[in-house]
Structures are given as C-alpha cells and as structure tokens.
C-alpha positions, 0 to 999 in steps of 0.5 A: 165939365166932367171929371177926368179922374173920379175916386170913390170910397177907395181903400188900400193898404200894404199888408196890415197897414192901411194907407187910404180909407174912404177916400173920395177925390175928383180931378177935373178934365183939363186941370193940373192937380197937385196931390200934396201931403206928408211923407207916408200919407199915400200920395204916390199910392194914389197916383199908382192906383190912378195909373193902374199900377196898384189895385184898390182893396175896395172902392173905384178909381175911374179915369175918363169913364173907365174903371181902371182896375178892371181894364185889360192890359191893352186898354190900360196902356191906351188909357195911360196915353191920355194922362201925364204924371210927375212923381216926386223926384221926377221918377226917372229910370235911374239905370238910364242916361238923361238922353235915354229917359227922354227917348223912352216914351218916344220909343215906347209910344211911337214908330218914329225912326231912331234918327228922328228920336235922337233929333227930338231928344236933343232939341228937348234937352237943349230947350231945358238947358240940358245940352250936352248931358246925353 
C-alpha cells in the first residue's frame, strides 16, 4: 500500500534556529500515526508542514502524491479534506464555544442548512457526553 504522506530531506527553522534537518518520514495510507517527542522537538511544525500552513526551507512534503508547498490555495484546501489531524490540546478555537467549534467544519465544508448543522452538532456533543455544553 502506498504512503499517504512522504517527507524527504526536510529542513525547517524559525529564524536562525533550526527545528528540523534532514527529516525523512513515511505515513502509510489508512493508518493512524502519532508524532511524539519532547517539547520544542518539532512535532507541531511537522504537522503544519504536512497541512501546508508552513513552507519548508528545503526538501519535500508529499501528501497523496501532491507536493504540498507547491499547491495553489484551492488545491491545498481540497487536499486538506482528505486528512485529519489532532494537535496537542485539541487545537480548538479559543474564542468560539464548544458548539461553534464542532459546527465550524460542517459550515466550512458543506452546504447543509443551519438547522441540520445544529441538529448534527447537538447529536455529536451528546454522543461524547457533552450534552448541554453548547
């Protein structure tokens, strides 16, 4: 089975501070992968490079056969729909309520009527024991 994510000879840093140097990683298609390491070791940076939020200084990040940092905005958004990431601390929008955080991807990526979005969000919150937290 081909890899969904392939990272080759990746180099990235912030200013003078290198974070990643010569990184090679493969994430198999259909597998759950955990990126683990100490504080400041580059875990979040790797995920941001995979998601196209950052551009590598050297090397390549390929997702589903596409070189991420060369994609136009529309193609990048389409590629992001094929992946899911969970950042440390859940990466919720701190200025949104729990309800609004759950509703955000439904509103962003579908044309569902608001009433259906509301019902789906309430069902999801109930399913994970967060009923009444909206």
